[in-house]
C-alpha positions in Angstrom: 17.2 19.8 -29.5 15.9 17.7 -32.2 16.9 14.4 -31.5 15.9 14.2 -27.8 12.5 15.1 -29.1 12.7 12.0 -31.0 13.6 9.9 -29.2 10.6 10.9 -26.7 7.8 10.0 -29.4 9.4 6.8 -30.5 9.5 5.7 -26.3 6.2 7.5 -25.5 3.9 7.1 -28.4 3.7 3.3 -28.1 2.3 3.3 -23.9 -0.1 6.2 -25.0 -1.3 3.6 -27.2 -1.3 1.5 -25.2 -4.8 0.3 -25.2 -6.3 1.3 -28.7 -9.3 2.7 -26.6 -9.8 6.5 -26.6 -11.5 8.4 -23.7 -14.8 9.2 -25.6 -16.4 5.4 -25.0 -15.2 4.1 -22.6 -17.8 5.4 -20.1 -21.0 3.2 -20.7 -23.5 4.1 -18.0 -24.8 0.5 -17.2 -21.0 -1.2 -18.3 -19.2 -3.4 -16.5 -16.2 -1.9 -14.5 -13.0 -2.9 -12.2 -12.5 -2.5 -8.7 -9.7 -2.4 -6.1 -10.8 -4.2 -3.2 -9.3 -2.1 -0.5 -10.9 -1.1 2.3 -9.4 3.1 1.3 -10.3 2.4 -2.8 -12.5 5.7 -3.8 -12.3 5.1 -7.7 -13.7 2.2 -10.8 -12.2 1.7 -13.9 -13.0 1.4 -17.3 -10.0 -1.8 -17.6 -8.3 -3.4 -15.8 -4.8 -2.0 -17.2 -6.1 1.2 -16.1 -2.7 2.8 -15.2 -5.1 3.5 -11.7 -5.6 0.4 -10.7 -0.9 0.0 -10.7 -0.8 0.4 -7.1 -3.8 -2.4 -5.4 -2.2 -5.1 -3.1 -6.1 -6.5 -2.9 -7.9 -8.1 -5.9 -9.8 -5.9 -8.7 -12.5 -7.8 -9.3 -15.4 -6.8 -12.7 -18.5 -5.5 -10.9 -21.7 -3.5 -12.3 -21.2 -0.1 -12.6 -24.5 0.1 -10.6 -23.1 -1.7 -7.9 -19.5 0.2 -7.8 -21.7 4.0 -7.5 -24.2 2.1 -4.6 -20.6 1.8 -2.6 -19.6 5.0 -3.2 -16.7 4.5 -6.1 -16.9 7.5 -8.5 -15.1 7.0 -12.3 -11.0 6.9 -12.1 -10.1 10.8 -13.5 -7.5 8.5 -15.9 -9.6 6.7 -17.6 -12.8 8.9 -17.9 
């Protein structure tokens, strides 16, 4: 059991620390955000590396948060 827990910690820790950012300072009103240009997109993201964008098969663009909110997008729950 200790071996499993140790292995999990060793494997999961780099993934959890990959961006080096914490959620507290990612949401900045008026900043730029990332959007998948899919017709069905519903969220905007704090970073291009957000795993919420992994399944995007369209172009990912950087836009202002105001523009993203103006077209009806809401913040991603994974990175905000």
